[in-house]
C-alpha positions in Angstrom: -15.6 -11.3 15.7 -14.6 -14.9 13.9 -16.0 -15.8 10.3 -15.0 -19.4 11.9 -18.4 -18.1 14.7 -21.0 -18.5 12.0 -19.8 -22.2 10.7 -23.1 -24.3 11.9 -20.1 -27.0 13.1 -18.3 -25.3 15.4 -19.3 -25.9 18.4 -17.7 -24.7 22.4 -19.3 -28.2 24.0 -20.7 -28.1 27.1 -19.7 -30.2 29.9 -21.4 -30.1 33.0 -20.5 -33.9 35.3 -23.2 -35.2 36.8 -21.7 -35.9 40.7 -21.6 -39.1 39.8 -19.4 -38.7 36.9 -17.6 -36.1 39.7 -17.1 -38.5 41.9 -16.0 -40.8 39.1 -13.1 -38.1 38.1 -11.7 -37.3 41.3 -11.7 -41.1 42.4 -9.9 -42.0 39.1 -6.5 -43.7 39.2 -5.4 -41.2 36.3 -6.5 -37.8 37.9 -4.7 -39.3 41.0 -1.0 -40.1 38.9 -1.9 -36.5 37.2 -1.8 -34.3 40.4 1.0 -37.0 42.1 2.6 -35.6 38.6 1.6 -31.9 39.0 3.3 -31.4 42.6 6.1 -33.3 42.3 6.9 -31.0 39.2 5.1 -27.2 40.9 5.4 -28.2 44.6 4.8 -25.4 46.0 0.8 -25.8 44.8 0.7 -27.4 48.0 0.7 -24.1 50.1 0.3 -21.8 46.6 -2.0 -21.6 43.9 1.0 -19.6 42.1 4.8 -18.5 41.1 5.7 -15.7 40.7 8.5 -15.7 37.7 11.3 -13.1 36.4 11.4 -13.1 32.7 13.3 -10.5 31.3 11.8 -7.2 32.4 8.4 -8.4 33.5 7.3 -10.6 35.7 4.8 -13.8 34.9 2.0 -14.9 37.0 0.9 -19.0 36.6 1.3 -22.3 37.9 4.3 -23.8 35.9 6.2 -22.6 33.1 5.7 -18.9 31.4 5.5 -20.1 27.7 2.3 -18.5 27.0 1.4 -15.7 28.9 -1.7 -13.1 29.1 -1.5 -9.5 29.8 -3.7 -8.1 32.1 -5.5 -6.0 28.4 -6.5 -9.9 28.1 -3.3 -9.3 24.8 -1.4 -12.5 24.9 2.6 -13.4 24.7 4.9 -16.1 23.8 8.3 -17.0 25.4 10.5 -14.9 23.1 8.4 -12.0 23.2 9.4 -12.6 26.9 13.1 -13.3 27.0 14.9 -11.7 24.0 17.3 -15.1 24.9 14.7 -17.3 23.7 14.5 -17.9 20.0 11.8 -17.0 17.3 9.9 -21.0 16.2 9.4 -21.1 12.6 5.8 -20.1 10.8 4.1 -23.9 11.7 3.0 -25.3 7.8 -0.2 -24.5 7.1 -2.1 -27.6 4.7 -5.4 -28.6 3.0 -5.8 -30.9 5.7 -4.8 -28.5 8.7 -7.8 -26.6 7.0 -9.8 -29.0 6.5 -8.9 -29.4 10.8 -9.7 -26.2 11.5 -12.4 -24.4 12.2 -14.0 -23.5 9.6 -13.6 -27.1 8.2 -16.8 -28.4 6.8 -18.6 -25.1 6.5 -21.4 -25.3 3.8 -23.7 -22.6 5.1 -24.2 -19.1 7.1 -25.7 -19.5 10.3 -28.2 -17.2 10.6 -29.0 -18.2 13.9 -26.0 -16.6 15.1 -26.3 -13.4 12.7 -29.6 -12.7 15.2 -27.7 -13.1 18.4 -25.4 -10.4 16.7 -28.0 -8.4 15.6 -29.4 -8.8 19.1 -26.4 -8.2 21.3 -25.7 -4.7 19.2 -29.3 -3.8 20.0 -28.2 -4.7 23.9 -25.1 -2.2 23.5 -27.1 -0.1 21.4 -29.4 0.6 24.1 -27.2 0.5 27.6 -24.7 3.2 25.1 -21.7 2.0 24.8 -19.6 2.4 22.0 -18.6 -0.9 19.3 -16.0 -1.2 17.1 -16.4 -4.2 15.3 -13.4 -5.9 13.3 -12.2 -9.7 12.6 -8.8 -10.7 14.2 -6.0 -10.5 11.1 -5.8 -14.2 9.6 -1.1 -15.2 8.1 -1.5 -14.2 5.0 -1.6 -18.7 3.9 -4.9 -19.5 6.1 -5.9 -16.0 4.2 -5.6 -17.7 1.0 -6.6 -20.5 2.0 -10.5 -18.8 3.2 -10.3 -17.0 -0.1 -9.9 -19.4 -2.4 -11.1 -22.6 -0.8 -13.7 -23.9 -2.6 -16.3 -24.1 -0.2 -15.6 -21.7 2.4 -14.4 -19.1 -0.1 -18.3 -18.0 -1.1 -19.5 -18.1 3.1 -16.5 -15.8 3.8 -16.7 -13.6 1.6 -20.5 -13.2 2.5 -19.1 -12.9 6.4 -16.9 -10.2 4.7 -20.3 -8.4 3.3 -23.2 -9.4 5.6 -21.2 -8.7 9.0 -20.4 -4.9 7.9 -23.1 -4.5 6.8 -25.2 -5.5 10.3 -22.8 -3.2 12.8 -23.7 -0.2 9.9 -27.0 -0.6 10.8 -27.4 -0.4 14.3 -24.4 2.8 13.9 -21.6 0.9 14.7 -18.8 1.0 13.4 -15.9 -1.8 11.5 -12.5 -1.8 11.2 -11.8 -4.7 9.3 -8.5 -5.7 10.0 -8.2 -9.3 9.0 -5.6 -9.5 6.7 -2.2 -9.9 9.1 0.0 -9.2 6.0 -2.1 -5.9 5.2 -1.3 -5.2 9.1 2.3 -5.8 8.7 2.6 -9.1 10.2 4.2 -11.5 8.6 3.2 -15.6 9.1 5.4 -16.2 11.5 3.8 -13.7 14.2 1.5 -15.9 14.5 3.2 -18.7 16.7 0.6 -21.3 16.7 -1.0 -20.8 13.0 -4.0 -18.5 14.0 -2.7 -15.9 17.1 -1.1 -13.0 16.7 2.1 -12.4 19.2 2.6 -9.5 20.6 4.0 -6.8 18.5 1.2 -8.3 15.6 -0.7 -7.8 18.2 0.6 -4.0 19.3 0.2 -3.8 15.0 -4.1 -4.2 15.3 -3.8 -2.2 18.9 -2.9 0.8 17.7 -4.9 0.8 14.3 -7.4 0.4 16.8 -6.7 2.7 19.0 -7.0 5.3 15.3 -10.7 4.7 14.8 -11.6 4.5 18.1 -10.4 8.2 18.0 -12.3 8.6 15.0 
């Protein structure tokens, strides 16, 4: 559970183009130019949708470059996870400005409607006999510091840490926490884009979840 899910300002846009908009897109010059450049870069796309690239000891199936790849269990791997010859990038700078432009930006209230939806989802899981373990994805230390101390988001972050574990518990489910990346042994450089974990940090997270699931 990401805390920003309960930020009313965070919305995933739903785009359903009309037939006219779809036709404009397909017939536009920009679409043609992009398709032309794409085919020049990946000529195999005319005959096969995917390419298979051996990277280190792994095989990556994708369209262009294996810079970011996904494992079958849903975890992601970056280029330096796949190939030890690739240098690990430095941790990105995280400033007050980048925090304000993030998914936590403009967070001024806790969205009660989304709490209700979560409660309904957990109730559905209970009726179907599913086993559920709740957790918040680990945050790098600079982001966690902002969340804990920001004048606007800080109180709502702490409300998230109070309300959501209590909700899981009320439905009979375990809340594992895990939002503190540093406590998991993950350094800021283990978050290549400042948000998502790399393979090393993800393995630590998965190990903790497995221990919780084992009881």
